[in-house]
Structures are given as C-alpha cells and as structure tokens.
Phi, psi and omega in degrees: 000165182240110176067032182095358182234132171298135183237148176310141012269018182278145172238139187212160170233155175076210187238065179294146184248135176262118182216158175292328175304329184273005177280125171305136173286351187279147175241130178236243179289330180246151178292161181306132171277192182244338178221145177244184176249127175248124177262125181295155185240018190267030180081006177274140176287126186217133182210159178217136181199171180205146175285145174262123178234127357275159184301153170257146181237160183300339181267357182280137178291171183081188185241132176266114167264136176227145178215157168194158180247147173209162183226130175277148169295144186286139181290158182276118182303327179294341182285343180092162185297135170094353179288142173283145176293151179288358179287358172064210183223155182235150176244130165261123191245134172223113191185217178235140180215115176216152187326259189283357178270359176078197182248145179225099184281134171264313183226132173233137173234146183236123175255108178257189189283344184232338190211165176244130180219165178233150172269123187215120169065028176093003183212154174273124183248117176296133185248313188214150164280138173250146171255137182291153171083001176261139172280124174242144177248134181247134176237130170244140171236117183245130177265090186293322180291315178279353175062039180235161168211160175224173178180184175220160174209130179172190179235165178308116179099348180214086189244136174257121171264147174228140190218158175058038176275150191253132171291145186314136184293328178276000178296136186283359174096007178225140175241113178222010181218145162231145188198144175238119182225165177193000000 
C-alpha cells in the first residue's frame, strides 16, 4: 500500500487497513516490508485480491506456487474458554474470477478462529489447529495438469505438511485471480 491505502494491482472490498502491526515478520523471496494488510472481522464483507498475469491453465506444465502469511486476532479473554474469536473466518481462493461468468476455484483454504483447512475431493479437510496472535506461513504447490496440490503451514520449527490434495472437480481450468475474503 501507499501511505495507508491499497493501490493497484490490489483489488479490495470493505475496509482493509494498512498498518505496521499487520506486517508479517517472515522473510521469503522479498525482504520484510514496513506495512501489511489487516482485514476486519466484525461481520463486514471484506476481501483482498489480485489478478495473475499471465493466467495459468490446467494444460500448462510445471508447478504454480503461492504463499501468504497471516495472524489471527487474539480472542477476548473475558469471553471464556471455548469462545470463538471475533475474527470470523476467511477463505483463500486461487482460481478464475470474471464479471458475468462467476468464480471457479481451483484451490480453497479456510482460516477459522481455531483451524486451517483445505477443500479437497469435495470436502473440507482440517490441516492444523491455530493459535490466536501467532504468525503462520502457508506455501502451496499446485500441479494444474495433474489437478493436485500440496503445501505446508506453520511457524519456524513447527511446520505441518499436506499432500495429495485434489483440485476442485468443477474448476474451469484457468487461474487468473488470488483472493482472501471473509
């Protein structure tokens, strides 16, 4: 973002906030930045996405890689044990999204108040229990031709791998969008 405002190529709905507190501490390909994006969890529709150029297709050889970092809001200690975070739930979407033709997801991952899960073979599969306030790093590797994906989620020294997951059967064959919404 630029001075607290998201700028192209980012597309968004709702009120994402650009703050230093939302910046992940992890370094991967790019150095640590100074600001990150915080999506509100108060029931307001909120999303953040970007078009992928060039689009990837199911016939293309090779592997498509995607990664992101996230941290759940801390739960309210006054709410008591077992209470859900006010953060709601979020969906990570990698697929096709176009005006009149709707959405076609290849890969979907779900971030809830207590868990990370993926959509595979027509069902949601739990992958890892999450702790509020902890930064997690997710890496995905998508074999579009083979219609499979794998990945990892974790923190340094504690990583959970998932493998052999199935890309959505109704995926239309094109990936041109990455989005997180909730």
